[in-house]
N, C-alpha and C positions, 0 to 999 in steps of 0.2 A: 717851110719844108722840113721833113725829117731826115736825118742821116741816121742809118740803122747799121750797127755793126754786131757780129756774132762775138761772144766772149768764148775764147778757145782756151782749153786746158791742155798743156803739153802738146801743142800743135795738132791736136786731132779731135777731141771731144768738144762739142758745142755745149757749154754749160749755161748759156744765157744770152742775153741781148743788151746791147747799150745803145741808147737813142740820144741824139742831140737835135733839139728844135732849134733851127737857124733863126726863125722869126722872133721867139721869146728868149733866146740864149739860155736854155734850160736842158738840163740832162735828167735822164731816168734810166735805170738799169732793172732788167728782169732776170731773175736766176731761176733756173729749173729746179723744181722740188726734187730733193733726194739725190740730186746728182752729186758729183764730186764736191764735198763741202768746202774745200779750200777757196773758191772764188768768193764765198760768203765772208770768210775770214779777211780776204783781201779788202773788202768793202766795210769791214768792222762790225758786221751785224750778227755774225755767228749763228746762223739758222733762226733768227728771230722773224725775218720777213723774206719774202721773195721778191720784193719791190724795193729798190733804193733810190731815194730822193736825191735831188740836185745837189744839196750841200755836201752829202756823204760821197757822191761820185766826184765832185770837185776836190774835196780832200784827198781822195784817193789818187786822182790824176797828178795833183801837186806833189804827192809823194813819190810819183813814179817818173818825174822829169826833172832834168837838171834845173837847178834854182836860177833864177834871174841874176843872182848876185855872184855866181860862180866865176872864179878867175877864167880869163879867155873866153867868156861867153860869146863874144863876137866872132871868134873863130868857130866855135860850135855851130852858131846859127848859119855861118857861111857854108860850113860843111853840109848842113841840112838843107841848103838853098833857101834860106829864110832871111828877109831883111829886118825883121823885128821879132822880139820875143812874144810867144803866144803858147801857153801850156798846151792847150787843145791840139794845136797844130803840131807841135813837137811830139805829143803823145801819138797822134795818128802816124806821123812819119816813122816812128819807132815801133808802130804796130802794137802799142800798149806794152812792149816788153820792157823789163828792167831786170837787174841782177838779183833781185830778192824774191821772185817768184816764178811760176810756170805759166801764168796767164798771159794771153795776148788778144788782140782784136783783129778781125778780118771784115772788111767791107761787105755788107750784106745787100743793102739797096737803099735808094732814096724813095721817099714817099711824099706826096703832095698834101698829106693830112696836116691839119693845123693842131692836132692833139697827139699825144703819144699813141703809138701803134700797139703796143704790147703783143708781140707775135706768138707768145708761148700759150 
């Protein structure tokens, strides 16, 4: 199953989509061409491509969430209602927001597809 999220810039403009395939444990992101260029920078590709592969998405998510080694991580997980550390779940609970950028994610839909949806 695919979990599909909109990538939202400054809480208003949808600049792309983030997909997570729960069966294969893989990510893929699609960024709209010629939209606000900042989300491309967030994924580190600076207008080279409109498709962002799993490893790049994972790197970005790891930069956006509190590290597992952080002091008082158990208190943070408890506050989030989580029993164990999971970067993807923390990222979703924080709607992809962090202090260093204006991008966030918003749930779009689930799909029964076994392959990436690419809604753009």
